[in-house]
N, C-alpha and C positions, 0 to 999 in steps of 0.2 A: 954402040955409042952407050946405049941405058945401062950396060954392066960397067960402065970406065965412071959414067955419074955416079951411079951406086958404089961404088966401090969408095969415091973420093967420100959421098956421105958416111959410110962403115966409118971411115977412119979419120973423121971431121971432128973434135974433140967438142967443137960446139953445137954438136948435133945432137941428139939425144932420143929422139925417136922418129922413124919414119915409117910413113902409110903410101900403098898404093891404091888409088884409086878406080875402083873395082865396079863397072866390067871394064876390061882394057879392051881395044882394036882388035879382032881376032886375030890377026898376022903377028900378035906378041904374047908368047907363051905365058900367061901370067903365072903359072906355078914355078916356072923357072926364074921369073923374076920376084918374087918373093920369097924364093931361095935362096936367093942371093942375098936378102937383108940380114947385117947379121943380128943373132938373134936375141943380144942384150939391147937392139933397139926395136926391135919389132913390135911396134903396142898394140899395134893389131891384132896379136897375136896366131898368126898365122903359118909362121914358119913352123916347117916339119919339128924341131926340137922345145920347140912351144905345146903345140899341140900334142906331142908324146908324150911331156911333162905334166901336161891335164889332166890324161889320162890314167895315168902313174900316180895322181892324187899330189905332184910334186910341185913346188914352186914354178910358177911361169903367168908371162903373162898372156891372159885370157883375152877371146874377143870381145872385143867392145860392145856388143848388142847383150849378148849373154850376163856378161861382167853389170850392166848396168841392169838387166833382169831382175839379176841375183839381189843387188843393192838396192831395189825398188821393195822386194819382197821383205828384206831384214829392215827398213823404212818404217814399214808400216806393219810390221813384228807379226807378219803369215810366215807361221813355224814350217817347215817344208820335212822335218826329220819324219820319218814313217808314213808321211803322208803318200797317195797317187797321184803322181804328176805325169798329166798324159799330153806329150810334146806333139802337135800335128807339123811337119816339116824334116828334111833330115841334111840339109844344106850344111854345109861346110861352116858356114857365118854363123848361123843360129841353131839349127835342129841340133847336129854331133854334139860341139862343145856345151849347150845348156844341158844336155843331156849328163854327159860327165860330169858337171860343177853339179848338179842336183843330186847323182849319186855318191858323189863325194861326201854330201852336205847328208848324207843317210836318206834320203828318199825315196820311195819305190818309183823308175821309171821308165815309161811303157814310147815308145818312140812310133807315129806313125805318119802316112803322110796321103799323098792326091792318090796313088795306087793300093792303099789296105782296103779290102775287103771288110764288108759290115763296119763302117768308120765310125758310124752314129754310137754301136755297142762299146766300142773305148772309150771314147767321149762322155757318155756319159756316164762312165764309172770314177772319173776324174775331180780330185779334190782341187787340184790346182791343175789347169789348163793352158799352156801355152800354144798359141798356132802361131806359127810362123811358113805356111805353104805357097804364100803368093795368089792366093786365089781370092777375089774379093767378094767379101761376105760369104764362104764357103760355110761356117758355121751360124745354125741357127737357133732360135728356142727349144728346138726338138733333143738339139744335141746336147744337151748339159742338163744337169740335176740341180737341183737346190742348193743355193747354198755355197757354188764351188767360186773360186777364184778364177778370174780370165787373164790372163795377158795375151792381149792382141799386137803383134808386131808386123800386120801389115799395114800398108797404104796403097790408097789405092784414087783417082782421082775420077769424081762422076762425071757429067756431062753440064752440070751445073759451075761446074770447078771448084765444089766442096770438097771434102778429104774423107773417107771411110777404110776401114782394116779388113782384115781375113772373117771378122766377128759382125753377123750381123746384128744390129742396136737391141733386136727382140730378146735375143740371149741375155740380157744385164737382167731382166726383170726379175730371172734366177741368182744372180748374181753376186754374193756376198759382196764382192768387191771386182774391179774391172779398171782398166788402163785404158783410158781414151783415146782414139784418133781422131784428128791429131794431140800434141803436147803431152803423149804418156810414152812409151818406150824410145823414142828418137832423143829426146833433150837428156834420156838418160846413157841412150850409146854414147853423144858427145860427153858427158862429162865421166865415162867409165876412160873415153879415149884419152880424156886429160891427165886424168889418174893414174893411168899406164904411164901417159908421158910424162908425170910426175916423179912417178917410180923409177923411172928407169932415170932421168936428171940424179935422183938422191943416192941410187946404186953406183953410178959412174959419177958422180963430184963432177963440178966446173973441170 
């Protein structure tokens, strides 16, 4: 039934963008669903064709969060060319695509994750640190060098109901710029998703 509905949306000229709200229930194969979306309507950038084009440096829809991060850096005139960017996290949604985007933009990229040995040795070398590991406040002031730019993709709820990220506020003391949690990467993700959808509309027409 899901594939039948997707086929309808794929062929509906009034529908320009399709996203799958993840995670799906365990009995549903998320990859099979994503693979069935028409690539030109895959505004989340998860279809294998769009993922492949990204890694080849060709035009494609890019995952909304990585695209939002790149636009955020551009807006604040933070040049990534020749900078050492350390990415903490290797998910298909953030870690891998942001690494590919930054490589395409001529940054030098190191990908780390929760099982990286001596993580601090890597993060302390970062000119730009992008943290998307999904571990509450795992990055502290000791993990970063003076003047680092920090992009915190994580979001967690504290016992008092407030929100925090993957980066402890103590790290902000050394940062030349950082994205807050909340109201940082989250709104940029939404904006990038809308940008992709508008791009899909322009490319396919009404």
